[in-house]
N, C-alpha and C positions, 0 to 999 in steps of 0.2 A: 336776195330772192331773185329767181329767174322770171322769165315771162310767164304770165298767168298764175303767179303765186307758187310755182313749183320751186322747191329748194334746190340749190346747186349741190350736186352729189359730192360727198366727202370721199377722200381716198382711204378706203377701209383696209388697204394692205398694211398700213402702219400699225394696225391693231394686232397683226399676227407676226410682226418682226420679232425675231428672237433677241430679247433684251434682258440683261441682268436685272433681277429685282432690287438690287442694292444701288447700283450706279446708273442704270438705264442705258448702258452701252451695249452695242451688239456683241454677242459672243459667238465663238467658233462652234461648228458642229462637234458633238462629243466624239472622242477618239479613244483608242485603247491606250491606257496608261499603265506601265509596268510598275509594280511595287515589290517590296521584299517578300510578300506572301503570295504574289501572283499578279493579277491585273484587275482593273475595272475600266468601265467606259465612262469618260467624263472629260473635264477640262478645267482650265483656270481662266477666269475673267481678268481684264486689265486692272480691276480693283482688288485683285488677289482673292476673290471669292472662288471657292472650289465647287464644282458641280459634278454630280454623278447621275448617270442615266439608268433608270429602272424600266426596261422594255416591257415587262409584264404588268406593271402597276401594282403588283402584289408582293414586291420584295423591297419595300421602302426602307425597312430597317437596315438591310445590308447596304443599300445605296447611301443611306445616311451615314453609317459607320465608315464606309469607304471614303466619303468626302471629308468627314471630320478627322479621321486618322491621317489622311493625306495632307490636309491643311495644317496639321501639327507636325509635319516633317516625319511622318510614320512612327511617331512616338505614342504607342498605345497607352502608356501610363498617363501621359499628359492629356491625351484625348479623353480618357475616361474620368479625369479629375476636373474637367471644365464644367462650368455651370451654364445652362442655357440662359439666354437673354442677358447674362452678365459678361461672360467670356466670349460668347459667339452668338451670332444671329443665324436663323435658318429660314428658308423659304422653299416652297415647292411650286412648280408650274407644270401645266399640261403641255406636252411637247410632241410634235410630229417629226420623228427622226428622218423619214423619207423625203420630206419637203423642207426641212429645217425651218419650221414655223411653230408658233405657239397657238393654243386655243384662245380665241378671243372672247369666249363666253363660258357659260356653265356647260360642262360636258357630262354626258351620262356615262355610267360605269358599265356599259355593255361590253361583253368579252370580245366583240369584233371591232371595237373602236380603234381608230388608227393612232390615237393619242396615248402617250405613256407619260411617266413622270420624270422630271429633272429635279433633283434635290440640291439646293444651294446652301453652302455653309460659308459664313464670313467670320473670321476671327477678329475680335475687336482690337483696336489699335493699342490698347493698354497691355494686351497680351504679348509676351516676348516671341511668340511663334508667328506673328503676322508678317514678319520680315522674310520668312523662309518657308513658304508653303511647299510641301512636297519634298523638302530637303534639297531643292535644286540650287 
């Protein structure tokens, strides 16, 4: 405690640092990734989790499938045969693309919000695809 009972201020910037929900490491800003069928905006974390950016917040299904298929080396059959929570884990965070930060609290779903969604998919270690995300 500081003078007169005031608390020393915490550094709140760490609450908005862009960190992977699985390994807590900082991740790079989403970039355009080319695939066999086109492209998506996302990236790969150091823990091999694949993330996909949904700028509108209304297209999470497409962002989810982009990340899942890319994590499976673009093998659609394998991606569609995986079981959630058994073969892969998923997480979603609110993300500000322009400032490369995440929302630190509850965000409202107003259409003018600057936050969008990042969908993270991590293939479990027991799965054979975890060694080769995106076929790289």
